C-alpha positions as CSV (number, residue, x, y, z in Angstrom):
1,M,21.1,-19.9,-1.0
2,K,20.5,-16.2,-0.6
3,K,17.1,-14.7,-1.4
4,R,17.6,-12.1,-4.2
5,I,15.5,-9.0,-3.6
6,L,14.4,-6.1,-5.8
7,I,13.0,-3.1,-4.0
8,L,10.7,-0.7,-5.9
9,G,10.9,2.6,-4.1
10,S,14.0,2.0,-2.1
11,T,14.4,5.6,-0.9
12,G,10.8,5.7,0.6
13,T,9.7,4.5,4.0
14,I,9.1,0.9,2.9
15,G,12.3,0.7,1.0
16,V,14.4,2.2,3.8
17,N,12.9,-0.2,6.3
18,T,13.4,-3.2,4.0
19,L,17.1,-2.4,3.7
20,K,17.3,-2.2,7.5
21,V,15.9,-5.7,7.7
22,V,18.3,-6.9,4.9
23,E,21.4,-5.5,6.5
24,R,20.9,-7.6,9.6
25,F,21.0,-10.8,7.6
26,P,23.7,-10.4,4.9
27,E,24.2,-14.1,4.7
28,C,20.5,-14.7,3.8
29,F,19.6,-11.8,1.5
30,E,21.1,-10.1,-1.5
31,I,19.9,-6.8,-2.9
32,V,20.0,-7.2,-6.7
33,G,17.9,-4.2,-7.6
34,L,16.9,-0.8,-6.2
35,T,14.7,1.9,-7.8
36,A,13.8,5.5,-6.9
37,Y,12.1,8.2,-8.8
38,N,14.6,11.1,-8.5
39,N,16.3,10.9,-5.1
40,I,19.7,10.2,-6.5
41,E,21.6,11.2,-3.3
42,V,20.0,8.6,-1.1
43,L,19.9,6.0,-3.9
44,S,23.6,6.4,-4.5
45,Q,24.4,5.8,-0.8
46,Q,22.2,2.7,-0.9
47,I,24.0,1.5,-4.0
48,R,27.4,1.9,-2.4
49,Q,26.3,-0.1,0.6
50,F,24.4,-2.9,-1.0
51,Q,26.1,-3.2,-4.4
52,P,23.0,-4.1,-6.6
53,K,23.3,-5.1,-10.2
54,Y,20.3,-3.2,-11.3
55,I,19.1,0.4,-10.7
56,G,16.0,2.2,-11.7
57,I,15.7,6.0,-11.8
58,H,13.9,8.7,-13.8
59,H,15.6,9.1,-17.2
60,T,16.4,12.8,-16.5
61,K,18.5,11.7,-13.5
62,K,20.5,9.0,-15.3
63,P,23.5,11.3,-16.2
64,A,23.8,12.7,-12.6
65,L,23.5,9.2,-11.1
66,R,26.2,7.8,-13.4
67,D,28.5,10.6,-12.2
68,L,27.8,9.8,-8.6
69,L,28.5,6.1,-9.2
70,N,31.9,6.9,-10.6
71,G,32.2,4.0,-13.1
72,M,30.5,1.3,-11.1
73,D,29.3,-1.6,-13.3
74,I,25.5,-1.3,-12.9
75,R,22.7,-1.6,-15.4
76,I,20.4,1.4,-15.1
77,F,16.7,1.3,-16.0
78,D,14.1,4.0,-16.5
79,V,11.5,3.8,-13.8
80,Q,8.8,5.1,-16.1
81,E,9.3,2.5,-18.7
82,D,11.3,-0.5,-17.4
83,L,9.9,-1.5,-14.0
84,S,8.0,-4.5,-15.5
85,E,11.2,-5.7,-17.1
86,M,13.1,-5.4,-13.8
87,C,10.4,-7.5,-12.0
88,S,10.7,-10.2,-14.6
89,L,14.5,-10.6,-14.4
90,E,15.5,-14.2,-13.7
91,D,17.9,-13.4,-10.8
92,V,15.1,-11.7,-8.8
93,D,13.3,-13.9,-6.2
94,I,11.4,-11.3,-4.2
95,V,9.9,-8.0,-5.3
96,V,9.1,-5.5,-2.6
97,I,6.6,-3.0,-3.9
98,G,7.1,0.3,-2.0
99,I,5.9,2.7,-4.6
100,S,2.5,4.3,-4.3
101,G,-0.4,4.8,-6.6
102,R,-1.4,3.3,-10.0
103,S,2.2,3.2,-11.2
104,A,2.6,-0.1,-9.3
105,L,0.1,-1.9,-11.4
106,E,2.3,-3.0,-14.4
107,P,5.3,-4.1,-12.3
108,F,3.0,-6.0,-9.9
109,L,1.4,-7.8,-12.8
110,A,4.8,-8.5,-14.4
111,A,6.1,-10.0,-11.1
112,A,2.9,-12.1,-10.8
113,R,3.4,-13.4,-14.3
114,A,7.0,-14.2,-13.6
115,G,6.1,-16.3,-10.6
116,K,8.0,-14.1,-8.0
117,V,7.4,-13.7,-4.3
118,I,5.7,-10.4,-4.1
119,A,5.7,-8.2,-0.9
120,P,3.4,-5.3,-1.7
121,A,3.0,-2.3,0.5
122,N,1.1,-0.7,-2.4
123,K,-2.7,-1.2,-2.1
124,E,-3.7,0.8,-5.1
125,A,-2.8,-2.0,-7.6
126,L,-4.9,-4.5,-5.8
127,V,-7.8,-2.0,-5.5
128,I,-7.9,-1.3,-9.3
129,A,-7.0,-4.7,-10.6
130,G,-6.9,-7.1,-7.7
131,D,-8.8,-9.9,-9.3
132,I,-6.5,-9.9,-12.3
133,L,-3.4,-9.8,-10.2
134,M,-4.6,-12.7,-8.0
135,Q,-5.5,-14.8,-11.0
136,E,-2.1,-14.2,-12.6
137,A,-0.3,-15.0,-9.4
138,K,-2.2,-18.3,-9.0
139,A,-1.7,-19.3,-12.7
140,N,2.0,-18.6,-12.5
141,G,2.9,-19.8,-9.0
142,A,3.6,-16.4,-7.6
143,K,3.2,-15.9,-3.8
144,I,1.8,-12.6,-2.5
145,I,2.7,-11.8,1.1
146,P,1.4,-8.4,2.1
147,V,3.6,-5.8,3.9
148,D,0.7,-3.5,4.9
149,S,0.5,-4.0,8.6
150,E,-3.3,-4.7,8.6
151,Q,-3.1,-7.1,5.6
152,S,0.0,-8.8,7.1
153,A,-1.9,-9.3,10.3
154,I,-4.8,-11.0,8.5
155,F,-2.4,-13.1,6.5
156,Q,-0.7,-14.2,9.7
157,C,-4.0,-14.9,11.6
158,L,-5.3,-17.1,8.7
159,E,-2.1,-19.2,8.5
160,G,-3.0,-22.8,9.1
161,Q,-6.7,-22.1,9.3
162,S,-9.4,-23.4,7.0
163,R,-11.1,-20.7,5.0
164,D,-14.4,-22.5,5.4
165,D,-14.2,-21.7,9.1
166,L,-13.7,-18.0,8.6
167,K,-16.6,-15.7,9.6
168,K,-15.2,-12.2,9.3
169,V,-12.1,-10.0,9.6
170,Y,-11.7,-6.8,11.5
171,L,-9.5,-4.2,9.9
172,T,-8.3,-1.9,12.6
173,A,-7.8,1.8,12.1
174,S,-6.1,4.2,14.6
175,G,-8.5,7.0,13.7
176,G,-5.6,9.1,12.6
177,S,-4.9,12.7,13.6
178,L,-8.5,13.8,13.1
179,R,-10.3,11.3,15.3
180,D,-11.0,13.8,18.0
181,M,-11.2,16.9,15.9
182,P,-14.7,18.3,15.3
183,L,-16.0,18.1,11.7
184,E,-16.6,21.8,11.7
185,E,-12.8,22.4,11.7
186,F,-12.0,20.2,8.7
187,D,-12.4,23.0,6.1
188,D,-9.5,24.9,7.7
189,L,-7.0,22.0,8.0
190,T,-3.6,22.7,6.4
191,V,-1.3,20.3,4.6
192,D,1.2,20.4,7.5
193,Q,-1.5,19.4,10.0
194,I,-2.7,16.5,7.9
195,L,0.8,15.1,7.4
196,N,1.4,14.9,11.2
197,H,0.2,11.4,11.7
198,P,0.2,10.4,15.4
199,R,1.4,6.8,14.9
200,W,3.0,5.9,11.6
201,K,5.7,7.6,9.6
202,M,4.4,7.2,6.0
203,G,4.5,8.8,2.6
204,R,2.6,12.0,2.0
205,K,-0.2,10.5,-0.1
206,I,-1.0,7.6,2.2
207,T,-0.9,10.0,5.2
208,V,-3.6,12.1,3.6
209,D,-5.6,9.0,2.7
210,S,-5.3,8.0,6.4
211,A,-6.7,11.3,7.5
212,T,-9.8,11.0,5.2
213,M,-10.0,7.2,6.0
214,M,-10.0,6.6,2.2
215,N,-6.9,4.5,3.0
216,K,-9.0,2.2,5.2
217,G,-11.6,2.0,2.4
218,F,-8.8,0.9,0.0
219,E,-7.8,-1.7,2.5
220,V,-11.3,-3.1,2.5
221,I,-11.1,-3.6,-1.2
222,E,-7.6,-4.9,-0.9
223,A,-8.7,-7.5,1.7
224,Q,-11.5,-8.6,-0.6
225,R,-9.0,-9.4,-3.3
226,L,-6.1,-10.8,-1.3
227,F,-8.2,-13.2,0.8
228,G,-11.2,-13.8,-1.4
229,L,-13.7,-12.3,1.0
230,R,-17.2,-11.0,0.7
231,L,-17.8,-7.4,1.6
232,D,-20.0,-8.4,4.5
233,Q,-17.1,-10.4,6.0
234,I,-15.0,-7.2,6.4
235,E,-15.6,-4.8,9.2
236,V,-13.5,-1.7,10.0
237,I,-13.0,-0.9,13.7
238,V,-11.3,2.1,15.2
239,H,-8.6,1.1,17.7
240,P,-6.8,4.3,18.9
241,E,-3.9,2.4,20.6
242,A,-2.9,0.8,17.3
243,V,-1.6,-2.3,19.2
244,I,-3.9,-4.8,17.4
245,H,-3.2,-4.6,13.7
246,S,-6.2,-6.7,12.6
247,M,-8.3,-9.6,13.8
248,V,-10.0,-12.6,12.4
249,C,-13.2,-14.1,13.7
250,F,-14.1,-17.8,13.1
251,Q,-17.4,-19.6,13.0
252,D,-17.1,-20.9,16.5
253,G,-16.7,-17.3,17.9
254,S,-13.0,-17.5,18.4
255,I,-11.1,-14.3,17.5
256,I,-7.4,-14.4,16.6
257,A,-5.5,-11.1,16.7
258,Q,-2.0,-10.0,15.7
259,L,-0.5,-7.5,18.1
260,G,2.8,-5.7,18.0
261,V,4.5,-2.3,18.3
262,T,3.9,0.0,15.4
263,D,7.1,-0.7,13.4
264,M,7.0,-1.5,9.7
265,R,10.1,-3.7,10.0
266,I,7.9,-6.4,11.6
267,P,5.6,-7.1,8.6
268,I,8.4,-6.5,6.1
269,Q,10.7,-9.0,7.8
270,Y,7.9,-11.6,7.9
271,A,7.3,-11.2,4.2
272,L,11.0,-11.7,3.5
273,T,11.5,-14.7,5.8
274,Y,8.1,-16.4,5.3
275,P,7.2,-19.0,6.4
276,E,9.9,-18.7,9.1
277,R,10.1,-16.1,11.9
278,W,13.6,-14.7,12.7
279,S,14.9,-12.5,15.5
280,S,14.1,-8.8,15.3
281,P,15.6,-5.6,16.7
282,V,12.1,-4.3,17.4
283,E,11.2,-4.1,21.1
284,D,8.7,-6.5,22.3
285,L,5.2,-5.2,23.0
286,D,5.1,-4.4,26.8
287,L,1.8,-5.9,27.8
288,F,2.1,-4.4,31.3
289,E,2.2,-0.9,29.8
290,M,-1.2,-1.4,28.2
291,R,-3.8,-0.1,30.6
292,Q,-6.7,-0.7,28.2
293,L,-7.6,-1.4,24.6
294,N,-10.4,0.7,23.1
295,F,-12.6,0.0,20.1
296,E,-15.0,2.3,18.3
297,Q,-17.2,2.2,15.3
298,P,-16.1,4.5,12.5
299,D,-17.8,7.9,12.2
300,F,-19.1,7.8,8.7
301,R,-20.4,11.4,8.9
302,K,-16.9,12.7,9.6
303,F,-15.2,10.3,7.2
304,P,-17.6,9.7,4.3
305,A,-14.7,8.4,2.1
306,L,-14.9,5.1,4.0
307,A,-18.5,4.6,3.1
308,L,-17.8,5.7,-0.5
309,A,-15.1,3.1,-0.8
310,R,-17.3,0.4,0.6
311,E,-20.0,1.3,-2.0
312,A,-17.4,1.1,-4.7
313,A,-16.4,-2.3,-3.4
314,R,-20.1,-3.4,-3.3
315,E,-20.7,-2.3,-6.9
316,G,-17.5,-3.6,-8.3
317,G,-16.7,-3.4,-12.0
318,T,-14.6,-0.4,-12.8
319,L,-15.7,1.7,-9.8
320,P,-12.8,0.8,-7.6
321,T,-10.4,1.9,-10.4
322,V,-12.3,5.2,-10.7
323,L,-12.3,5.7,-6.9
324,N,-8.5,5.3,-6.8
325,A,-7.7,7.4,-9.8
326,A,-9.9,10.3,-8.6
327,D,-8.4,10.1,-5.2
328,E,-4.9,10.2,-6.5
329,V,-5.6,13.4,-8.5
330,A,-7.5,15.1,-5.6
331,V,-4.9,14.3,-3.0
332,E,-2.1,15.5,-5.2
333,A,-4.0,18.8,-5.6
334,F,-4.4,19.1,-1.9
335,L,-0.7,18.5,-1.3
336,D,0.0,21.2,-3.8
337,R,-2.3,23.5,-1.8
338,K,-4.7,23.9,-4.8
339,I,-7.8,22.6,-3.0
340,R,-9.0,22.3,0.6
341,F,-8.9,19.1,2.6
342,T,-12.7,18.6,2.4
343,D,-12.6,19.1,-1.3
344,I,-10.8,15.8,-1.7
345,Y,-14.0,13.9,-0.9
346,R,-16.2,16.2,-2.9
347,V,-14.1,15.6,-6.0
348,V,-13.9,11.9,-5.6
349,E,-17.7,11.5,-4.9
350,S,-18.6,13.6,-7.9
351,V,-16.4,11.5,-10.2
352,I,-17.9,8.3,-8.8
353,Q,-21.4,9.6,-9.4
354,D,-20.6,10.6,-13.0
355,H,-19.0,7.2,-14.0
356,C,-20.8,4.7,-16.1
357,K,-19.6,1.5,-14.6
358,E,-18.2,-1.3,-16.9
359,E,-19.1,-4.7,-15.5
360,T,-16.5,-6.7,-17.4
361,V,-13.1,-5.8,-16.0
362,D,-10.0,-6.5,-18.0
363,L,-6.7,-4.5,-18.3
364,K,-8.1,-2.4,-21.1
365,S,-11.2,-1.4,-19.3
366,I,-9.2,-0.6,-16.2
367,L,-6.8,1.6,-18.0
368,R,-9.7,3.3,-19.8
369,A,-11.6,4.0,-16.6
370,D,-8.4,5.2,-14.9
371,A,-7.7,7.7,-17.6
372,W,-11.3,8.9,-17.7
373,A,-11.4,9.4,-13.9
374,R,-8.3,11.4,-13.8
375,E,-9.5,13.8,-16.5
376,R,-12.9,14.1,-14.9
377,A,-11.3,14.8,-11.5
378,R,-9.3,17.6,-13.0
379,E,-12.4,19.1,-14.5
380,Q,-14.2,18.9,-11.2
381,M,-11.3,20.7,-9.5
382,A,-11.2,23.4,-12.1
383,A,-14.7,24.2,-11.1
384,L,-13.7,24.6,-7.5
385,L,-10.9,27.1,-8.3
C-alpha cells in the first residue's frame, strides 16, 4: 500500500527535495496534498506532475490557480485558515512540514492529534511549543521523524540504543559564511552577503538564522524537546567541513556519528521510508577525499544569539516562544533592509530582557507571549530607525 503524503510548503527547498525523493518511488508513495503560499506557477507544475487531490494556496491566488488548472478536479484550501484541516484528513499518512516560522504550529499540532507520521523541517514549532507537541504525539500515536539534518542525525544515532546509556549529543554547525569574518565587519554586512551560505541551499529566513547562529540555538531547544534531553546534555560544536551532521556520546565513552554529503534528500528520504533504508541517487561520501575533520568551540562573542538561545532554553516557560517571535520579526526587517545585520540580535535580546516569563505553558500562554513579543520587537525596531 502506498504511503500518502501531504507536503506543506511544496515550492520551497524542503518541498522540492521531497518531491524529488517521491518521484523515484512512484509505486511506494502518493502525493495527496501540496501547499504553497503564493507561488502558483511552480505549484501548478507540481500539480500536473503529481496529481494531488488537495491543494493549499493563499486565498488571493485561488482564482489564478483555478485558471491554470483548467478544470482539474482538485479541492483547494486556504493556507492561512485550513492547514490544520488538511493535516487531519483521513487519507493523509505522512505530513512533511516544510514551511518556516510560527505558522507551522497549528498544522503540526493537528497532525499530532490525528496520529500522523510527521516529518518536520520546521524547528520553530518545536521551539515554541515542543512539550505540547510531543505530549500530543505520544497521546495519539503520532510518530515524529525529523528532517533537519542535525536532528535526523541524532535520531539515527539513537536508534536501537537505550536512552539510559546516553551521556550527551553534539550538534554540529558549519560556522556559516561568517565563521572567518572579523566581528568588526558585521555592521556592514548586506542581505546578499548573508544569503550566500557556503554549504546549504536554504530559505532566506533560515539562512539569516544560520549566519547569526540563532538557528543552532533553536536546534538546541528543538533537541531538548524531540529527545527529552537536559540542556547540559547538548553541546554545539563547529565543524567546518559539514561532513558529520551530529554525534551522540554514550556513558561508556563511545561516540556514534552520522556522516554524509550535504544533501537534504538523505534525511528526507529516511523520514519517508523509516524504518527502512532505500537506495539513493546521492553520491556516497568519498572518505579518501577527506584530508581532515576539524572541530572548534563556538565563538559566543561573535555569535551571542547562541548563548541567548541557551539561556532561553535554561529558563524555559514562555521565553523560547518570545525568542522565536522576536527573531522572526527582526530577521524579516533585516531582509527588507530596514535594520542592520547586528540589529537582529540587539532587538531580540531587548525583547527577551523585557519579557515577564510565564512558568505555566499552554497554548493560550504561548499565543499570548508570541503576540506580545512581535509587538515589542516592532517597538524596539522603531526606536532604531
